[in-house]
C-alpha positions in Angstrom: 0.0 0.0 0.0 1.2 3.5 -0.9 1.9 6.1 1.8 0.1 9.4 1.4 3.3 11.0 0.3 3.8 8.3 -2.4 0.1 8.5 -3.5 0.2 12.3 -4.0 3.6 12.0 -5.8 2.1 9.5 -8.3 -1.0 11.6 -8.9 1.2 14.7 -9.5 3.6 13.0 -11.9 0.8 11.8 -14.0 -0.3 15.3 -14.8 2.1 18.1 -13.7 5.2 19.6 -15.2 7.3 21.3 -12.5 9.3 24.5 -12.8 13.1 24.5 -12.9 13.1 20.7 -13.1 14.3 17.9 -15.4 11.3 15.7 -14.7 13.3 12.6 -15.2 15.2 13.5 -12.0 12.1 12.7 -10.0 12.5 9.0 -10.8 15.4 8.9 -8.4 14.8 12.0 -6.3 11.1 12.0 -5.3 9.7 15.5 -4.5 8.0 16.1 -1.2 4.2 16.7 -1.0 3.5 19.4 1.6 0.4 19.2 3.7 0.7 22.4 5.6 3.0 25.2 6.7 3.4 26.9 10.1 6.0 29.5 10.9 9.3 28.6 9.3 8.2 25.0 8.9 6.7 23.0 6.1 5.2 19.6 7.0 4.5 16.7 4.7 1.7 14.1 4.8 3.8 11.8 7.0 4.5 14.4 9.7 8.1 15.2 8.7 8.9 18.9 9.2 11.4 21.1 7.3 12.8 24.5 8.1 12.1 26.6 5.0 15.6 28.2 4.9 15.0 29.7 1.5 11.5 31.2 2.2 10.0 29.1 -0.6 11.9 30.8 -3.4 12.5 34.0 -1.4 8.9 35.1 -1.0 7.9 34.2 2.6 8.8 37.0 5.0 6.7 36.3 8.1 6.3 32.6 8.1 3.7 30.2 6.7 0.1 30.6 7.9 0.8 33.9 9.6 -2.2 34.6 11.7 -2.3 38.4 11.0 -2.0 38.0 7.2 -4.6 35.2 7.3 -7.0 37.5 9.2 -6.6 40.4 6.8 -7.0 38.2 3.6 -10.1 36.5 5.2 -11.6 39.9 6.0 -11.0 41.1 2.4 -12.4 37.8 1.0 -15.8 38.7 2.6 -15.9 42.1 0.8 -14.2 41.9 -2.6 -12.0 39.2 -4.1 -11.3 40.8 -7.5 -12.5 43.4 -10.0 -11.3 44.5 -13.4 -8.7 47.2 -12.9 -9.4 49.1 -16.1 -12.1 51.7 -15.3 -12.4 50.4 -11.7 -10.4 50.6 -8.5 -10.7 49.5 -4.8 -9.4 50.7 -1.5 -6.8 48.0 -0.8 -5.0 48.9 -4.0 -5.2 52.7 -3.4 -4.0 52.2 0.2 -1.1 50.0 -0.9 0.0 52.5 -3.6 0.0 55.4 -1.1 2.0 53.4 1.4 4.6 52.3 -1.2 5.1 55.8 -2.5 5.6 56.9 1.1 8.4 54.4 1.9 10.1 54.1 -1.5 13.1 56.1 -2.6 12.0 59.7 -2.9 10.8 60.7 -6.4 9.0 57.4 -7.3 5.5 58.9 -7.3 3.5 56.6 -9.5 3.1 52.8 -9.8 1.8 50.2 -12.1 0.5 46.9 -10.9 1.4 43.5 -12.5 1.2 39.9 -11.4 4.8 38.6 -10.8 8.4 39.6 -11.0 9.0 38.7 -14.6 5.9 40.7 -15.6 7.2 43.7 -13.6 10.5 43.6 -15.5 8.6 43.4 -18.8 6.5 46.4 -17.8 9.7 48.4 -17.0 11.4 47.5 -20.2 8.4 48.3 -22.3 7.8 51.6 -20.5 11.4 52.7 -20.9 11.3 51.9 -24.7 7.9 53.6 -25.2 8.9 56.6 -23.2 11.5 57.5 -25.8 9.3 56.4 -28.7 6.6 58.8 -27.4 9.3 61.5 -27.7 10.2 60.5 -31.3 13.2 58.3 -30.5 13.7 54.6 -31.2 16.0 53.2 -28.5 16.2 49.5 -29.3 18.9 48.3 -26.9 18.9 47.4 -23.2 22.0 46.9 -21.0 22.3 44.7 -18.0 25.1 43.1 -16.0 27.0 39.9 -16.5 25.7 37.1 -14.2 22.3 38.8 -13.9 18.9 37.3 -13.7 15.6 39.1 -14.2 13.0 36.5 -14.9 12.0 34.0 -17.6 9.5 35.7 -19.9 11.2 36.6 -23.2 12.0 40.2 -22.4 13.2 39.4 -18.9 15.3 36.5 -20.3 16.9 38.8 -22.9 18.3 41.2 -20.2 19.4 38.3 -18.0 22.8 36.5 -18.3 22.3 33.1 -16.7 23.0 30.9 -19.7 21.2 27.9 -18.2 17.9 29.7 -18.8 18.7 31.9 -21.7 20.8 30.1 -24.3 18.1 28.0 -25.9 16.1 31.1 -26.7 18.9 33.3 -28.1 17.4 33.5 -31.6 14.2 35.2 -30.5 15.4 37.6 -27.8 15.5 41.4 -27.9 18.8 43.2 -28.2 20.6 43.3 -24.9 24.3 43.7 -24.0 25.9 42.9 -20.7 28.5 45.0 -18.9 30.9 43.5 -16.4 29.4 42.9 -13.0 30.9 44.6 -9.9 30.2 41.4 -8.1 32.8 39.6 -10.2 35.4 42.3 -11.1 36.5 45.5 -9.3 34.2 48.5 -9.4 36.4 50.6 -11.7 36.5 47.9 -14.3 32.8 47.3 -14.1 32.0 51.0 -14.5 34.4 51.3 -17.5 32.7 48.4 -19.1 29.4 50.1 -18.7 30.6 53.4 -20.0 32.1 51.7 -23.0 28.7 50.3 -23.9 27.1 53.7 -23.3 29.6 55.3 -25.8 29.2 52.5 -28.4 25.4 52.6 -28.4 24.8 56.2 -27.5 21.3 57.3 -28.4 20.1 53.7 -28.8 19.9 52.6 -25.2 16.5 52.6 -23.5 17.6 51.5 -20.1 20.0 49.7 -17.8 18.6 47.1 -15.4 20.4 45.8 -12.3 19.8 43.7 -9.3 21.0 46.1 -6.5 23.6 44.7 -4.2 22.9 41.0 -4.7 22.7 39.0 -8.0 20.6 36.3 -6.4 20.2 33.6 -9.1 23.7 34.3 -10.2 25.1 32.5 -7.1 24.2 35.2 -4.5 27.1 37.4 -5.9 27.3 40.6 -3.9 28.7 44.1 -4.5 28.9 47.5 -2.8 26.4 50.4 -2.9 29.0 52.7 -4.3 28.7 51.0 -7.7 25.0 52.0 -7.8 25.8 55.6 -7.1 28.4 55.8 -9.8 26.1 53.9 -12.3 23.3 56.4 -11.6 25.7 59.3 -12.4 26.7 57.6 -15.6 23.0 57.1 -16.6 22.3 60.8 -16.0 25.4 61.8 -18.0 24.3 59.7 -21.0 20.6 60.1 -20.7 19.8 56.4 -20.0 17.1 55.2 -17.6 18.0 53.0 -14.6 15.7 50.1 -13.7 16.3 48.6 -10.2 15.1 45.1 -10.1 14.4 44.6 -6.4 12.1 41.7 -6.8 14.3 39.4 -4.7 16.2 42.0 -2.6 13.4 44.4 -1.7 11.4 44.4 1.6 14.3 44.2 4.0 16.3 41.3 2.5 19.5 43.4 2.3 19.0 45.0 5.7 17.1 48.1 4.5 13.6 48.2 3.2 14.9 48.7 -0.3 18.5 48.0 -1.4 18.8 51.3 -3.3 18.5 53.1 0.0 22.0 52.0 0.8 23.3 53.8 -2.2 21.0 56.8 -1.6 19.9 56.5 -5.2 16.4 56.8 -6.7 16.2 54.7 -9.9 13.8 55.7 -12.7 11.9 52.4 -12.3 11.7 50.2 -9.2 10.4 46.6 -9.7 9.0 44.9 -6.6 7.4 41.5 -6.1 8.1 38.2 -4.1 8.0 39.4 -0.5 5.5 42.2 -1.2 2.6 39.9 -0.1 4.6 38.1 2.5 4.7 35.1 0.2 1.0 34.6 0.0 -0.3 35.7 -3.4 1.2 36.8 -6.8 1.6 40.5 -7.1 4.2 42.9 -8.4 4.5 46.6 -8.9 6.6 48.9 -11.0 7.3 52.3 -9.4 8.3 55.2 -11.5 9.0 58.9 -11.7 6.2 61.4 -12.5 8.1 62.6 -15.6 7.8 59.2 -17.1 4.1 59.0 -16.3 3.5 62.3 -18.0 5.1 61.1 -21.2 2.1 58.7 -21.6 -0.6 61.1 -20.4 -2.4 62.4 -23.5 -5.4 62.1 -25.7 -6.1 58.4 -26.5 -5.9 59.0 -30.3 -2.2 60.1 -30.0 -1.1 56.5 -29.7 1.0 57.2 -26.6 -1.0 55.2 -24.1 0.7 52.3 -22.3 -1.6 49.5 -23.4 -0.3 46.7 -21.1 -2.6 44.7 -18.9 -3.0 41.6 -16.7 -6.3 39.9 -15.9 -5.4 40.0 -12.2 -3.9 43.5 -12.1 -4.3 45.0 -8.6 -6.0 41.9 -7.3 -7.8 42.9 -4.1 -6.8 39.8 -2.1 -3.1 40.3 -3.0 -3.3 43.9 -2.1 -4.8 43.0 1.2 -1.9 40.6 1.8 0.6 43.3 0.9 -1.0 45.8 3.2 -0.9 43.3 6.0 2.8 42.7 5.2 3.5 46.4 5.5 1.5 46.5 8.8 3.9 43.8 10.2 6.9 45.8 9.2 5.6 48.8 11.0 4.3 47.4 14.2 7.0 44.8 14.8 10.0 47.0 14.0 11.2 44.2 11.7 14.3 45.9 10.2 15.6 46.9 13.6 15.1 43.4 15.0 16.6 41.8 12.0 19.9 43.6 12.6 20.6 41.3 15.6 19.8 38.2 13.5 22.0 39.4 10.7 24.9 39.8 13.1 24.2 36.4 14.7 24.1 34.6 11.3 27.4 36.2 10.4 29.0 35.0 13.6 27.5 31.5 13.3 28.9 31.1 9.8 32.5 31.9 10.7 33.5 28.2 11.3 32.2 27.3 7.9 34.7 29.7 6.3 37.6 27.5 7.7 36.5 24.4 5.9 38.9 23.3 3.1 36.2 23.1 0.5 34.8 26.5 1.1 35.9 29.2 -1.3 34.0 32.2 0.2 31.3 33.1 2.8 29.4 36.3 2.1 26.4 38.1 3.5 24.2 41.1 2.8 21.5 41.6 5.4 19.3 38.5 5.7 20.9 36.9 2.6 24.0 34.7 3.3 25.9 32.4 1.0 28.6 29.8 1.1 30.5 29.2 -2.1 32.2 25.8 -2.4 35.4 25.1 -4.4 36.9 22.1 -6.1 33.6 20.5 -7.4 32.9 19.9 -11.0 29.4 21.0 -12.1 28.8 17.4 -13.3 29.1 16.4 -9.6 25.8 18.2 -8.9 27.0 19.0 -5.5 24.1 21.2 -4.9 21.7 18.3 -5.4 23.7 16.2 -2.9 23.5 19.0 -0.3 19.8 19.5 -0.9 19.2 15.8 -0.3 21.4 15.7 2.8 19.7 18.6 4.3 16.1 17.4 3.7 16.9 14.2 5.6 17.8 16.4 8.5 14.7 18.6 8.3 16.0 21.6 6.5 15.0 22.9 3.0 18.1 24.2 1.2 18.2 24.6 -2.5 21.8 25.4 -3.5 22.5 27.4 -6.7 25.2 25.1 -8.2 28.1 25.2 -5.8 26.6 28.0 -3.7 24.6 27.2 -0.6 22.5 30.1 0.6 20.2 31.1 3.4 17.3 33.4 2.9 14.9 32.5 5.8 11.7 34.1 6.9 12.3 37.0 9.3 10.5 35.2 12.1 13.1 32.5 12.3 14.4 32.0 15.9 18.0 31.8 17.0 17.6 28.0 17.7 16.3 27.6 14.1 19.2 29.6 12.7 21.5 27.3 14.6 19.8 24.3 13.1 19.8 25.7 9.6 23.5 26.6 9.6 24.6 23.5 11.5 23.0 21.2 8.9 24.8 23.1 6.1 28.1 22.7 8.0 27.4 19.0 8.4 26.6 18.6 4.7 29.8 20.4 3.6 31.9 18.4 6.1 30.4 15.1 5.1 30.9 15.7 1.4 34.4 17.1 2.0 35.4 13.9 3.9 34.1 11.7 1.0 36.2 13.7 -1.5 39.5 13.7 0.5 
């Protein structure tokens, strides 16, 4: 007789194609059916519990089944679940927009709702292109950084640089060029690389898009705020718009509410998603300057309208979840309390840096990473660590040879100990096998 876990797996495999997966892998590595979540834990149908050390793909800020967010969504459910957002609006969306404008970098006075991170990037790319076209210019080139990731719709793929996702679609992508990343080379070299592209394609570049401070899918590669300040100055010098993709790093992940704050820079566009609803529902926004908004504000017959839409734009339930998430930031002094956890994680990881197979340990706020050395990609070391950790009750999902932690903010110190101790054990165990 099949266990409940086995039964659900078989039903799943008969119908479902999972993301970021080679489905054949599931023949030897069965996935885990989750029955419920509570706090930092996920629980399967056989009662096994797992610390969600990656916040379920970086979205969960305040734990699973958070009582306050549950309450606010339930309240909204009794009033309005959704309404078309063209020609209509609702209070949760208006309130959320007002609050985001208040806390975002100064000068971002308007916002556009979308459904997910990739869609937000698409909106920003399209807006930056059409902004110039509305003014009589065709700027057909976008610039991003090497090692960057901005999503997996075609526009977002085009400006990304993770070949694993992008290479197969090269023939159908928009024109995009990558400057050297300050996370991989020194800042002066990275800025010169960017300026060289600005010079070469002057008058043709619509925008530059970056992941401020942390290139997450690119192995949690990190760089300093000073690069963003210098890049913004370059953008102003050459008349190029700057898009800050804070989909993964926004809402406190780097230690401040938004990563751009650490550079004291206001981008032309700010893309937000993931943690915006506390990990509950799909929602994203693109925040922008008033000047950009005004370039589209005209008589409909002019052809300058931004005709982009999503069926679930400004979904009322998602907006209620987002407002509840902001409530928790305000009333629980989350950013202040996180500073102690950030320092504790840094101290707890120090012994890991001394392991022979560890190339580097790095951290930016509530994002920490351990880069391993000496393993061939064919070894699939990340998969081995993932399996090892699951057996010990921790969900880690390494990026190749990089183990990372991005836990919910409600994680306790005992749970931090468990999370990092299991990673240490996994590295030590695999290191001993390879010696």
